[in-house]
C-alpha positions as CSV (number, residue, x, y, z in Angstrom):
1,M,-8.6,14.1,-9.5
2,L,-11.5,12.2,-11.4
3,L,-10.2,9.1,-12.9
4,N,-12.4,5.9,-14.3
5,G,-15.4,7.6,-11.8
6,N,-13.6,7.9,-8.8
7,D,-11.6,10.8,-7.1
8,F,-7.7,10.7,-6.2
9,Y,-6.7,11.9,-3.4
10,Y,-2.8,12.9,-4.2
11,E,-0.5,14.9,-2.2
12,Y,2.6,16.1,-4.6
13,Y,6.1,17.6,-2.7
14,P,8.3,18.5,-5.7
15,H,11.9,19.1,-5.6
16,P,13.3,21.7,-8.1
17,T,16.2,19.4,-8.3
18,P,15.2,15.7,-7.6
19,K,17.7,12.5,-7.3
20,R,14.5,10.4,-7.8
21,S,10.7,10.3,-8.0
22,F,9.4,8.5,-4.9
23,V,5.3,7.0,-5.5
24,L,3.9,6.1,-2.3
25,L,1.2,3.9,-1.8
26,H,-0.6,2.5,1.4
27,G,-2.0,-0.5,2.7
28,F,-5.6,-1.5,3.2
29,L,-7.6,0.5,6.4
30,S,-4.9,3.0,6.3
31,S,-4.2,6.4,4.3
32,S,-1.1,9.0,3.2
33,F,-0.9,9.4,6.7
34,S,0.9,6.2,7.3
35,F,3.7,8.0,5.6
36,R,3.8,11.0,7.2
37,K,7.3,9.8,9.0
38,L,9.0,8.5,5.5
39,I,7.8,11.8,3.4
40,P,10.0,14.2,4.9
41,L,12.9,12.0,4.8
42,L,12.3,12.1,1.1
43,Q,11.9,14.4,0.5
44,K,14.9,16.2,1.6
45,E,16.3,15.2,-2.3
46,N,13.9,13.9,-3.9
47,T,10.0,14.3,-5.3
48,V,7.3,12.3,-3.4
49,L,3.6,11.3,-4.5
50,T,1.5,9.8,-2.1
51,I,-2.1,8.6,-3.2
52,D,-4.9,8.0,-1.3
53,L,-6.3,4.2,-2.4
54,P,-10.2,4.5,-3.0
55,P,-11.9,3.9,-0.7
56,F,-9.7,4.7,1.6
57,G,-8.1,8.5,3.3
58,N,-9.9,11.7,1.3
59,S,-9.8,9.8,-1.8
60,G,-13.0,9.3,-3.1
61,K,-16.1,6.7,-2.1
62,A,-17.8,5.9,-5.5
63,K,-20.3,2.5,-5.1
64,K,-20.0,2.0,-8.8
65,F,-16.0,1.9,-9.1
66,T,-14.6,-1.4,-9.8
67,Y,-12.2,-1.8,-6.6
68,S,-10.2,-4.4,-8.1
69,Y,-6.4,-4.1,-7.9
70,E,-6.0,-4.0,-11.5
71,N,-8.5,-1.0,-11.7
72,I,-6.6,0.4,-8.5
73,A,-3.4,-0.8,-10.4
74,S,-5.0,1.2,-14.0
75,S,-6.5,4.0,-12.3
76,V,-2.6,4.9,-10.6
77,I,-0.9,4.3,-14.3
78,L,-3.2,6.6,-15.6
79,L,-2.4,9.5,-12.3
80,L,0.9,9.2,-13.2
81,E,0.9,10.2,-17.2
82,K,-1.6,13.1,-16.4
83,L,1.0,14.2,-13.6
84,S,4.6,13.1,-16.2
85,I,5.7,11.6,-13.3
86,Q,7.9,8.5,-15.3
87,Q,10.7,6.2,-13.9
88,M,10.1,6.6,-10.2
89,V,10.2,4.1,-7.7
90,M,7.6,2.9,-6.1
91,V,6.6,1.9,-2.6
92,G,4.0,0.0,-1.5
93,H,3.4,-0.8,2.1
94,S,1.0,-3.7,2.7
95,M,-1.5,-3.7,0.5
96,G,0.0,-1.1,-1.6
97,G,2.6,-3.5,-2.1
98,Q,0.5,-5.4,-4.3
99,I,-0.9,-2.8,-6.4
100,C,2.8,-1.9,-6.8
101,L,3.3,-5.3,-8.3
102,N,0.2,-5.2,-10.1
103,I,1.5,-1.8,-11.8
104,A,4.8,-3.6,-12.9
105,H,3.4,-6.6,-14.1
106,Q,1.2,-4.3,-16.0
107,R,3.7,-1.2,-17.6
108,P,7.5,-2.1,-16.0
109,D,8.5,0.6,-18.6
110,L,7.1,3.4,-16.3
111,L,9.5,2.1,-12.6
112,E,13.3,1.9,-11.8
113,A,12.8,-0.2,-9.1
114,V,9.8,-1.0,-6.4
115,V,10.3,-1.2,-3.0
116,L,7.6,-3.6,-0.9
117,L,7.0,-2.6,2.7
118,C,5.7,-6.3,4.4
119,S,3.6,-6.4,1.2
120,S,0.3,-8.9,1.1
121,S,0.7,-11.0,-1.1
122,Y,-0.3,-14.7,-2.0
123,L,-3.9,-14.4,-0.6
124,P,-7.2,-16.0,-2.4
125,K,-9.9,-14.0,-4.0
126,M,-12.8,-13.6,-1.1
127,P,-14.8,-16.7,-0.7
128,A,-17.9,-17.0,-3.0
129,K,-20.7,-17.0,0.7
130,Y,-19.0,-12.9,1.1
131,V,-19.2,-11.6,-2.5
132,Y,-22.3,-13.2,-2.8
133,A,-23.6,-12.0,0.9
134,S,-21.3,-8.2,-0.1
135,R,-24.3,-8.0,-2.6
136,L,-26.9,-7.2,0.2
137,P,-28.4,-4.4,1.1
138,F,-27.5,-4.4,4.8
139,F,-24.0,-5.9,4.0
140,S,-22.4,-2.7,4.8
141,L,-23.4,-2.7,8.4
142,F,-21.9,-5.8,9.3
143,V,-18.6,-4.4,7.7
144,K,-18.8,-1.7,10.3
145,K,-19.5,-3.4,12.6
146,Y,-16.8,-5.8,12.4
147,L,-14.6,-3.1,12.3
148,E,-16.3,-1.6,14.9
149,K,-15.0,-4.6,16.9
150,S,-11.7,-4.9,16.4
151,G,-11.4,-1.0,17.0
152,V,-8.0,1.8,16.1
153,E,-6.5,0.5,19.1
154,K,-6.7,-3.1,19.1
155,N,-5.7,-2.7,15.4
156,L,-2.8,-0.9,16.1
157,N,-1.7,-2.9,18.8
158,N,-1.4,-5.5,16.0
159,V,0.6,-4.0,13.5
160,V,3.3,-2.3,16.0
161,Y,6.1,-3.8,17.8
162,D,6.2,-1.0,20.6
163,K,3.3,-1.0,21.8
164,E,4.4,2.5,23.3
165,M,4.7,4.7,20.2
166,I,0.9,4.9,19.8
167,D,-0.4,8.1,20.7
168,D,-3.3,9.9,20.5
169,A,-2.4,11.3,16.9
170,M,-1.4,8.6,15.9
171,R,-4.9,7.0,17.1
172,N,-7.0,10.2,15.5
173,G,-4.7,9.9,12.2
174,Y,-5.8,5.9,11.3
175,L,-9.3,6.7,12.2
176,E,-10.3,9.7,10.7
177,P,-11.0,7.3,7.4
178,F,-13.8,6.0,9.1
179,L,-16.0,8.8,10.2
180,N,-17.4,9.1,6.5
181,K,-19.5,6.2,6.7
182,D,-19.8,5.9,2.8
183,I,-16.5,4.0,3.1
184,F,-18.8,0.8,4.2
185,Y,-20.4,0.3,1.2
186,S,-17.2,1.0,-1.0
187,L,-15.2,-2.3,1.4
188,A,-18.4,-3.7,0.7
189,R,-18.1,-3.6,-3.0
190,M,-14.0,-4.2,-2.7
191,I,-14.8,-7.4,-1.0
192,R,-17.1,-8.5,-4.1
193,D,-14.4,-6.6,-6.5
194,R,-11.1,-8.0,-5.6
195,E,-9.8,-10.8,-7.8
196,G,-7.0,-12.1,-5.1
197,D,-3.4,-11.2,-5.1
198,L,-0.8,-12.1,-8.4
199,D,-0.3,-16.1,-8.2
200,E,3.6,-17.6,-8.6
201,D,3.6,-17.5,-12.4
202,L,2.4,-13.7,-13.2
203,L,5.4,-12.6,-9.7
204,K,8.0,-14.9,-11.7
205,T,7.2,-13.1,-15.0
206,I,7.9,-9.5,-13.1
207,I,11.2,-8.1,-14.4
208,T,11.8,-4.6,-12.5
209,P,13.4,-5.0,-9.8
210,C,12.7,-5.3,-6.7
211,L,13.4,-4.2,-2.8
212,L,11.3,-6.2,0.1
213,I,11.4,-4.6,3.7
214,W,10.1,-6.4,6.7
215,G,9.2,-6.6,10.0
216,E,10.8,-8.9,11.6
217,A,8.3,-9.2,14.2
218,D,5.2,-8.6,11.7
219,K,2.1,-10.5,12.8
220,V,0.0,-9.1,9.9
221,V,1.7,-10.6,6.9
222,P,4.6,-12.9,8.7
223,L,8.3,-13.5,7.2
224,S,7.7,-16.4,5.9
225,I,6.0,-14.4,3.1
226,G,8.6,-12.2,2.4
227,Q,11.1,-14.8,1.7
228,R,8.1,-16.4,-0.3
229,L,8.4,-13.4,-2.3
230,Q,11.8,-13.2,-2.8
231,R,11.9,-16.5,-4.4
232,D,9.4,-16.0,-6.9
233,L,10.3,-12.0,-7.8
234,P,13.1,-13.0,-10.0
235,H,15.1,-9.5,-8.9
236,S,14.4,-9.0,-5.5
237,E,16.5,-8.7,-2.7
238,L,14.9,-9.2,1.2
239,H,16.0,-7.2,4.1
240,I,14.4,-7.9,7.5
241,L,13.9,-5.2,10.5
242,K,15.0,-6.2,14.0
243,Q,12.5,-5.4,16.9
244,A,9.7,-4.3,13.9
245,G,6.1,-5.4,13.0
246,H,4.0,-4.3,10.6
247,L,3.3,-0.8,10.4
248,I,7.2,-0.3,9.6
249,P,7.0,3.4,8.0
250,E,6.0,4.5,11.7
251,E,7.9,1.9,13.3
252,K,11.4,2.6,11.3
253,P,11.5,5.2,8.6
254,E,14.9,5.8,9.1
255,E,16.2,2.6,8.5
256,I,14.0,2.2,5.9
257,V,15.6,5.1,3.7
258,A,18.8,4.1,4.6
259,I,18.3,1.3,3.6
260,I,16.8,2.4,-0.4
261,E,19.6,4.7,-0.7
262,Q,22.2,2.3,-0.3
263,Y,19.9,-0.4,-2.0
264,L,19.5,2.1,-5.3
265,Q,23.6,3.2,-5.4
266,K,24.1,-0.3,-5.4
267,K,21.6,-0.7,-8.7
268,R,23.4,1.8,-10.6
269,E,27.1,0.8,-9.8
């Protein structure tokens, strides 16, 4: 769907008699693929919508789109309105969690609750030297070489606790978004546009109930960030998963769904 000058790819799984509607937002350098184990568990009793956030996955990589979190969040809100989805539970992993918080800040009326899975938070805007450099015509090549140097295998080893779970399906799924060279131009633009995460003062104004689920061994967004978020979000609850890293939608899908269901049931009582 074309929204604010960019194409948003989404997968919609309606349920004939849903208990709830869930909206899933993935993390940085990822796509809806990261929710492949959560989706079938959630859709047993719920309507599920998963969105590829531009420029990732199958969504557009428009060079003139503003890749700020505020604009991405506004575009997601527009998509939800077009699909007539309201009072949803919004689930965000890593960067997707920060988009969820932006949506909770902009339109709390749309949300029943927010679930933050190892959510990125408290990151400042990119240093000025990178913002300026991102305007150079060759900067996208620098981004490409930087990501190629780290590689999918190294990145996967950094985000999971149990390295044995990494297989060819994971490697191919997380590599696929980078087979389109246009993504590197968009990532350069994203470096320029990203305004930094919501600060403490704004977080303290969020009225939406927030469930925080964290991997105890997360190396990317450490548990200390989750504990800080719990202090700053006035209506929040933190759950810690043992023997889990950053990629908990892949590592602990059953535990995540059980925690979410218990939390939502308790909230209704």
